[in-house]
C-alpha positions, -999 to +999 in steps of 0.1 A: -092+740+167-062+736+190-089+727+215-094+694+198-061+683+193-058+661+224-093+648+219-082+639+182-050+625+196-069+602+222-093+589+196-064+580+171-044+568+199-074+545+211-081+534+175-045+524+172-043+504+202-076+488+195-062+477+162-031+466+173-048+446+202-068+432+173-036+422+153-024+405+186-054+384+191-065+376+156-061+338+144-030+329+124-034+296+105-004+281+092-007+250+067+018+221+063+015+196+037+026+162+047+020+139+018-002+132-014-012+100-023-036+081-049-059+059-026-089+041-026-094+045+009-122+069+008-150+051-013-187+045-008-199+023+018-235+025+009-234+016-029-230-022-040-195-026-058-195-044-094-178-076-089-154-090-113-160-127-109-130-138-126-105-117-105-123-129-075-118-164-086-084-160-093-075-143-059-093-168-039-073-197-062-041-183-055-016-202-035+007-172-021-021-152-007-025-172+024-054-162+046-074-133+032-108-119+038-135-138+023-155-121-006-184-144+005-213-148-016-233-116-012-232-081-022-203-060-013-200-023-009-174-006-027-156+001+004-156-037+015-145-046-023-117-024-024-102-031+012-100-068+001-082-060-033-060-034-015-051-062+008-044-088-017-024-061-037-003-056-005+004-092+000+011-098-037+035-070-038+056-085-011+057-116-028+066-110-060+090-083-049+105-099-021+097-135-012+096-151-048+130-136-060+145-146-024+130-181-031+143-184-068+179-170-056+179-197-027+169-226-049+196-218-079+222-214-052+214-248-037+214-263-073+247-248-080+263-262-049+250-296-056+265-292-092+297-285-076+294-314-051+299-291-023+271-309-001+279-293+034+273-258+016+240-270-001+226-285+031+232-251+049+217-228+021+186-256+022+184-252+059+187-214+060+160-211+035+139-243+042+108-224+053+105-210+019+118-239+000+102-267+015+067-247+020+065-239-021+073-278-028+044-289-003+021-265-019+029-276-053+027-312-043-007-307-028-017-291-061-002-319-082+025-296-097+053-315-082+064-350-072+096-368-071+107-387-101+102-425-100+107-447-068+125-443-037+159-450-042+171-483-024+201-467-007+210-498+010+215-521-024+233-488-040+259-492-014+250-458+001+251-453+040+236-426+057+261-397+065+234-377+086+210-390+110+173-388+107+152-386+136+116-377+144+096-353+163+063-359+183+043-352+150+063-379+130+081-352+111+117-359+098+148-340+115+183-339+107+211-326+128+236-306+107+271-292+117+262-256+107+239-231+120+207-245+110+188-279+110+168-295+085+130-300+096+105-311+068+071-304+082+039-323+073+011-299+087-012-300+059-047-309+059-055-346+072-064-356+036-031-346+023-011-360+051-001-393+038+013-379+005+033-350+021+044-374+049+063-399+021+073-367+002+091-358+036+106-389+045+120-391+008+135-358+010+150-365+043+167-396+033+180-380+000+198-353+023+208-378+048+228-400+022+235-365+003+221-382-029+226-356-054+202-369-083+171-365-056+183-331-042+185-319-079+148-329-082+141-308-053+160-280-066+145-278-098+109-285-084+116-252-063+128-233-092+100-245-118+073-237-090+091-203-084+091-191-117+057-204-125+044-185-093+063-151-101+048-154-136+010-161-126+014-137-093+029-106-113-002-112-138-026-111-109-012-084-091-014-064-125-051-073-128-059-062-094-040-030-096-059-024-130-093-029-110-086-006-082-072+023-105-110+036-113-116+040-077-086+059-067-085+094-052-059+120-047-058+129-013-035+154+005-023+148+042-020+183+058-016+199+094-028+233+101-016+249+133-031+284+148-004+308+161-025+333+169-045+340+198-082+335+186-100+305+175-101+298+135-127+277+120-120+263+086-143+255+060-148+215+045-139+225+014-105+227-002-086+231-034-053+217-046-038+241-076-014+221-096+007+241-118+000+227-151+005+258-174+030+250-202+031+214-193+018+189-221-019+183-223-035+153-235-037+164-270+001+173-272-003+209-269+009+229-240-017+233-211-028+271-212-036+272-175-032+254-140-055+226-126-077+229-098-088+198-079-118+204-057-114+185-022-131+178+009-116+183+041-120+162+074-102+149+104-082+116+106-101+105+134-136+111+116-155+089+095-144+091+059-167+108+032-190+089+012-190+100-026-219+088-049-221+098-083-260+096-094-274+102-128-287+077-159-265+059-184-235+071-164-241+108-169-229+129-135-258+147-122-249+156-084-223+146-061-241+133-029-228+127+007-236+107+040-256+129+060-238+115+089-205+125+074-182+146+095-162+157+065-193+182+062-186+200+095-164+233+099-133+224+116-124+243+149-088+248+157-081+267+190-056+291+197-019+274+200-035+240+182-024+218+156-050+195+138-043+169+109-064+167+081-069+147+051-083+166+021-100+142-005-103+148-041-141+148-050-139+128-085-116+099-093-080+101-107-091+086-138-122+109-143-111+127-177-124+162-166-088+179-171-072+185-204-037+173-185-031+136-176-029+140-137-016+102-135+011+111-158+022+144-139+019+126-106+042+098-116+068+122-132+068+143-099+081+175-115+052+200-112+047+224-082+013+223-062-003+244-034-031+236-011-059+264-004-079+263+027-109+285+040-108+303+072-144+315+081-147+349+091-171+353+117-182+388+115-199+383+078-196+347+072-172+352+043-140+330+034-106+338+037-081+320+019-051+303+036-024+290+012+002+265+017+037+269+004+047+253-029+056+216-030+061+188-057+032+171-072+042+136-061+039+113-035+060+134-007+066+107+020+084+082-002+107+104-019+119+124+011+156+126+010+175+124+043+209+133+041+238+119+065+256+145+090+281+166+071+315+148+070+298+113+071 
C-alpha cells in the first residue's frame, strides 16, 4: 500500500495544480449598471406608424419649434415618426421650461421699469433680452396676433425730441446706440412678403425708444407679455399631447458595462433579465404584490444596429415577436480577457403593456424599489448558461439623480 502513496500524492497534486490553473485562467465577468431609461429609441424601422394627423398639424403650425424635420406626405416607419416627435418634445421642453419663462420675466421687468419711468433701466432690459422680446413680437405680427395701437405718434407736434439717435445698417434696420452694455437692434429679416409691415413696425418701435415715449413702449411690453402667456399655454398643451403620443412606444432600457477580469474570453447571450423587487409593493388592484417582476431584455452593443421588435397577430392579439434578420442584437457578445464592453439591454415589451400586476411606470417614477440585472455567460463545454448578476440598484433613472457631494470641509 505504501508503494502507491507517492503515486496517489502525485495524482492528487496534479489534480490540484490543474484545478488551480483552471481557476486562474477562467473568465471572470463583472457587471456594472450605469442607468435605466424609458426611451423610444428602439422602435421598428420596418412597420409603418399610425400617424396622428391632428398632432402633426399642431407641430407644423407651432411658432416656437423653428426648423424641424419634415413629416412629409408619405408613410413613415415607427422609428422615423418617433424621432420627429422626440425632437419636437426636446425643443418644447427647452421653450416651455426656460425660454418662455425668461421672455415673460424680461417683459414684465421692462413694463415695471416703464411704470416707474426708469427709462435707462428699461432700455437696457429690452436691449439685453431683445433677441427674445423682438422676435416674439415679429412672429406675432406676421401671424396677425400683434400690432401697435392707432397711428404712429407725431413726435414733432407733441414737442418730443429724440433722446437717442436712430441709425440704420446696410439692410435698412433701425439701430440705437445706448450708454449701457447693449445697443438696440430691430431686425427685419423676415420673408419678403412680410418685410414691408415688419419694417414699419421696426421703425415705429425704434422711434418710441428714441423719444422714450411711454405709451408706445408699454404697448410693446404688453404685447410681449400677452404673446408669451398665450405661447406658454399652447406649447405646454402641445408638449403634453406629444408626450402622450410617445408613451405607448417607450421601452425600459438598461445601460450596462461588462468587464472580464479573468484570463479567458467570455461569451454572453443576447438575452438578459431585469428583476425588480416588487414583492410587497402595492399592485394595480391595491393589494400587495406577492412576487418580484421579471422584465425580459435583449442585449446589444451601443455601436450595433438597434433591435427591430414587431408584434404580429390579428385584432391586436400578440402571437410572436419577430426580429430583423440582420439585427446584431441576436449575436452572442464576446468579451476578451481584460476587456470592457458597454451594452444596452432593451425590454421586449413597451412600458405601457399591462402584463404585470404592478404599475412599473409608477414604481419607476417613485424610484424607491431595488432591482438587479441578470446576464448569461455561455459555458463552452456544454453550451449551458451561467447567470451573472449585477449588484442591487434603485429602479429609477440613475444618471439624472446621482448625487455628487462636495469635498469634506467645503
